[in-house]
N, C-alpha and C positions, 0 to 999 in steps of 0.2 A: 504494501500498500506504498508505505516511503517512497517508493520508486517513483510511481506511478503521479505523486503528487507535484514528486522534483520535476517529473517530464511536464507536468502540465506548464508548472509555472515556468520553465524555460523555454518552452513553448508563443507563452503569454510577454515573456519579455521580449521575445525576437519580435512579436507584431508588429511596434514603431520603428524598428528598422525598415520592414517592406512598406509599412505602410506611407511613408514620406516622399512618395516618387514624383508626386504633381508638385513640387515646386515652380512657380510662375519662374520664368528663364530670368527676369530681371532682376527676382531676389536674389539669384546668383552670385556668386564672388566671380567678379570679371575677371579675368586676366590681367593680367599686369605688362605694361608693354613701357622699355626706355629707350628714346632717342636713342641711335648710338652713335658714337661723340669719336669721332676721329681725334686719335691721335697728334696733335698738329706739331711735325717734327721742326726743332730750333737748332741754330745754327751757328758753330762760331765763327764767324767771317776772319779765316787770317790773314784774308789782301783787300787793300784798298788804297784807289788810286793808283796804284802801281808800285806798293809797296809792302812789303812784307810787315802787316803787325806784332808779329809776334819775333824772340829773340831766341835763339836756339842754344842751350844751356847743356854741356856739359860739365862730369866733375872733373874739380883739377886735375888731380893725378889718372889718368885709365890708363888700361889696354891698348897693345894695336887695334885687336879688335873692332875695341868697341869707340878708339878715335874711326879706323876707317870706315864705321857703320854714319859716325856724325858725317864723317865728309860725303858718303854717299845722299845723305838726306838732303844736305846743303847741296850739292851739284848736281844733283838731281828735278830739287827745285830753281835753281837757278837756269837749268837747265831749258825745263818745260814749258814754264812761266814767264824766263826772262828780265827775274826782279834778281837784287843783290840780297843776301840775306846774313842778316845779323848775328853772330855766333863768337860765343863766350864762355870763360870757365865759370864757375860756382864759387869763384875765392870771396871770399868776404870776411875783412879783418874781423877775427876774434868769433867768429862763428865754423869753426873745420867741422864740425862732426854733423851729420847724416840727421837733418829732420829739425835742426834746429833753427833754419833761418825765413822768414815770411817774406817773401816779397810781393810786393803789388803789378805788377809787371804783367804784363800777358809773356809767355815763355815755353817752349816746347822742351822738357827736362828729357835728358835722351839718359840712362844710368841712373848708379847710385848716388844723386849732388845732396846737396844738403838745405835743402829745401824740402820745407813741412811734405809739401803734395808726391815726391819722391818718394819720402817714408814711409807715408800710409797706404799707398798704392804697393812700395814693395812688401808692408806686413802683410798684405793678403794671400804674396804666393806662397806655392809651396815648391817642393823641389819640381824641376823640371818643364814650369808655368815661365809665361809672361804674359803681360798685357801694354794696350793703350787703350787710358780711361782719358777723358777731360775733368777736372778735378777745376772749376772754377773757372778760372780763364787762363790756366795753362792745361796744357796736352802732355801727360806724364807715355815716355817712352820705357819700359823696364823691363828684365828679365828676372828671372833668379841666378844668372849668374853672365856675362860681357857675352857671351855665344848666345843664348837665350836674347838678352838686349840687342841684338844683329839680328835677330831672326824678328823682329820684334819692328826694327826700323826697316827691314824688308819690307816685311807685311804692312804698316805703314806707308809708305812708299807707293806699293801694291795698289792698297785700297782708295789712298787717298790722292797724292801725288800726281800717279799717272790717268786716276780719271779723271782730275778736272778739269776742265773746258779752256784751256790756256789762259782764261783769263781769273777766275775763282778759283778758289782755295778752302772745299768748304767744310769743318766737321759737326760731325752729331755733339751737340753741347752736351748729349747724356749717353755719350760713344763711353763702352765698356768692353 
């Protein structure tokens, strides 16, 4: 008898589930759609009025491999775009340690310079990795070692300098 009463009660509890099928469509929740927003690409413009706005910065002391990579970036920009490239080392009196110096100027940092941005990007790398990253008004080209930095420099030349239209050199502001 207890089983029969339990069965009847279970059936009674299911009646509201099957009885609510005639709900008017306007009372049903409508599917919410959001307008598709395209992410607007923003770029760092490296050239203006035929002049490179960025300075190429290397470590004060660097290997022949790294120095060659830096020369390759400089000569490719000069040949491809017909503009001169300012380059310098990172020497700043009293700031010899990596990550200590904060520079306000627009720079392309190649290798482990003493600039804070170089240090920040370097600390994200693992063995065998390199990065080309935009950090504020800096473009950081760095690898876990000088050979990987040279590979990153080649990638920068291939992806940005050689693909430029001969007048503009644009790098995505969120480059990573």
